[in-house]
C-alpha positions as CSV (number, residue, x, y, z in Angstrom):
1,X,-0.9,65.9,64.3
2,X,1.0,67.5,67.2
3,X,2.2,71.1,67.5
4,X,5.5,72.5,68.7
5,X,4.3,71.6,72.4
6,X,3.5,68.3,71.6
7,X,-0.4,68.7,71.9
8,X,-2.7,67.2,69.8
9,X,-4.1,69.4,67.2
10,X,-8.2,69.5,66.4
11,X,-9.2,69.8,62.8
12,X,-11.8,72.0,62.0
13,X,-14.4,70.0,59.7
14,X,-16.0,73.3,58.6
15,X,-13.0,75.7,57.6
16,X,-10.6,72.8,57.0
17,X,-8.0,74.0,59.3
18,X,-6.2,73.6,62.2
19,X,-8.0,74.1,65.5
20,X,-5.9,75.2,68.3
21,X,-7.1,74.7,72.0
22,X,-9.9,76.8,73.0
23,X,-10.7,77.6,69.7
24,X,-14.5,77.3,68.1
25,X,-15.8,78.0,64.8
26,X,-17.9,80.9,64.2
27,X,-20.9,80.2,61.5
28,X,-21.3,83.8,60.9
29,X,-17.6,85.0,60.2
30,X,-16.9,81.5,58.8
31,X,-13.9,81.4,60.7
32,X,-12.0,79.6,63.7
33,X,-11.8,82.1,66.8
34,X,-9.2,81.4,69.7
35,X,-11.3,81.8,73.2
36,X,-14.3,82.8,71.1
37,X,-17.1,84.3,73.6
38,X,-19.9,85.0,71.3
39,X,-20.4,86.7,67.9
40,X,-21.5,90.6,68.6
41,X,-23.8,92.3,66.1
42,X,-22.7,95.4,67.8
43,X,-19.2,95.5,66.7
44,X,-20.3,92.8,63.6
45,X,-17.2,90.6,64.7
46,X,-16.8,87.8,67.2
47,X,-15.4,88.6,70.6
48,X,-12.5,86.5,71.3
49,X,-8.8,86.4,72.5
50,X,-7.6,89.0,70.3
51,X,-10.5,92.0,71.1
52,X,-12.0,91.0,74.3
53,X,-10.4,93.9,76.0
54,X,-11.8,96.0,73.7
55,X,-15.2,94.8,73.9
56,X,-15.0,95.1,77.6
57,X,-14.2,98.8,77.5
58,X,-16.8,99.3,75.1
59,X,-19.3,97.8,77.4
60,X,-18.1,99.6,80.4
61,X,-17.7,103.2,78.6
62,X,-21.4,102.8,76.9
63,X,-22.6,102.1,80.7
64,X,-20.6,105.3,81.9
65,X,-21.9,107.4,79.0
66,X,-25.9,105.9,79.9
67,X,-25.4,106.9,83.3
68,X,-24.2,110.3,82.5
69,X,-27.1,110.9,80.1
70,X,-29.3,109.8,83.0
71,X,-27.9,112.5,85.3
72,X,-28.4,114.9,82.9
73,X,-31.9,114.0,82.1
74,X,-32.8,113.9,85.8
75,X,-31.4,117.2,86.4
76,X,-33.1,119.0,83.4
77,X,-36.4,117.4,84.3
78,X,-36.1,118.6,87.8
79,X,-35.2,122.3,86.4
80,X,-38.1,122.4,84.0
81,X,-40.4,121.1,86.1
82,X,-39.5,123.6,89.2
83,X,-39.6,126.4,86.6
84,X,-43.1,125.1,85.5
85,X,-41.0,124.4,81.9
86,X,-39.8,128.0,81.2
87,X,-36.7,128.2,79.5
88,X,-36.9,124.5,78.6
89,X,-36.8,124.7,74.8
90,X,-39.3,125.7,72.1
91,X,-41.4,123.0,72.5
92,X,-44.5,122.8,74.7
93,X,-44.8,121.8,77.9
94,X,-46.2,118.0,77.2
95,X,-43.7,117.7,74.6
96,X,-40.6,118.4,76.4
97,X,-42.0,116.1,79.3
98,X,-42.7,113.3,76.8
99,X,-39.4,113.6,75.3
100,X,-37.4,113.5,78.6
101,X,-39.4,110.6,79.8
102,X,-38.4,108.7,76.6
103,X,-34.7,109.7,77.2
104,X,-34.8,108.5,80.8
105,X,-36.1,105.4,79.8
106,X,-33.8,104.8,76.7
107,X,-31.1,105.7,79.4
108,X,-32.2,103.3,81.6
109,X,-32.3,100.6,79.2
110,X,-28.7,101.1,77.8
111,X,-27.4,101.5,81.1
112,X,-28.8,97.9,82.4
113,X,-27.9,96.0,79.1
114,X,-24.5,97.4,78.9
115,X,-24.0,96.6,82.6
116,X,-25.2,93.2,81.8
117,X,-23.0,92.6,79.0
118,X,-20.0,94.1,81.0
119,X,-20.9,91.8,84.3
120,X,-20.9,88.5,81.8
121,X,-17.7,89.6,80.2
122,X,-15.8,90.3,83.7
123,X,-17.3,86.8,85.0
124,X,-15.7,85.4,81.9
125,X,-12.5,86.8,82.5
126,X,-12.6,86.0,86.2
127,X,-13.6,82.4,85.6
128,X,-11.2,81.9,82.5
129,X,-14.2,80.5,80.8
130,X,-15.9,81.7,77.6
131,X,-19.7,81.9,77.4
132,X,-19.2,79.0,74.8
133,X,-17.5,77.0,77.2
134,X,-20.1,77.3,79.6
135,X,-22.5,76.3,77.5
136,X,-20.9,73.3,76.2
137,X,-19.6,72.3,79.8
138,X,-16.0,71.6,78.9
139,X,-13.7,70.9,81.2
140,X,-10.9,73.2,82.0
141,X,-7.6,71.8,81.5
142,X,-5.8,74.8,83.0
143,X,-5.7,76.9,86.2
144,X,-4.9,80.4,86.6
145,X,-5.3,83.1,89.2
146,X,-7.7,86.1,89.0
147,X,-4.8,88.3,88.5
148,X,-3.3,86.0,85.8
149,X,-6.6,86.4,84.0
150,X,-6.9,90.1,84.1
151,X,-3.1,90.5,82.9
152,X,-4.2,88.0,80.1
153,X,-6.7,90.3,78.9
154,X,-5.7,93.6,79.9
155,X,-2.0,93.3,79.3
156,X,0.6,93.5,82.2
157,X,0.7,94.5,85.8
158,X,-2.5,96.6,86.8
159,X,-2.2,100.0,85.8
160,X,-4.2,102.9,84.0
161,X,-3.5,101.5,80.7
162,X,-6.1,98.8,81.4
163,X,-8.9,101.4,81.0
164,X,-7.3,102.6,77.8
165,X,-8.4,101.3,74.5
166,X,-5.5,102.7,72.6
167,X,-2.9,100.2,74.5
168,X,-2.6,96.9,72.6
169,X,-4.3,93.8,74.2
170,X,-1.3,91.0,75.2
171,X,-2.0,88.5,72.8
172,X,-0.6,91.0,70.0
173,X,2.6,91.3,71.9
174,X,3.5,87.6,72.6
175,X,5.1,85.5,70.0
176,X,2.5,83.2,68.1
177,X,2.9,80.1,66.3
178,X,2.5,80.4,62.4
179,X,-0.8,81.4,61.3
180,X,-3.1,78.9,62.6
181,X,-6.1,81.3,63.2
182,X,-7.7,84.3,61.9
183,X,-7.4,87.7,63.7
184,X,-10.3,88.9,65.2
């Protein structure tokens, strides 16, 4: 069986549907996802072609918020220690200090985790290779530049709109073949 471009179509044995180029079956979602990177429990969905931009922005903004929380916690801790914990709330000195240390620890953990997730997603975008394709060591049949990859994920030429979760990813803007895949 061939598609309109003359390419051979694959068939998914699990969901019994046509499986276009670079699609993988998710055993959690029970459907085939084009350019599937991974199934993310944070968003309870697969990260693929249709939502990679939003996942990248999600990890980036959580990282920024974590850094902001760390800065505020350090600022508060310095202020409390320099004033001998006077004016630092109704809790005792020990409890206030313990809560600030826990907040610092949590902020560092979230910042590191989201920075790693953000970095792996940027690497996937730059190389135009999903995590699943890296694991399976699938050979790439396509060659694209870094800017083409960024534009494919974030949409159009580089602009401030790349940072907005309210602008649509380019996969929603182009003409698609008839419903071969489930939306992510």
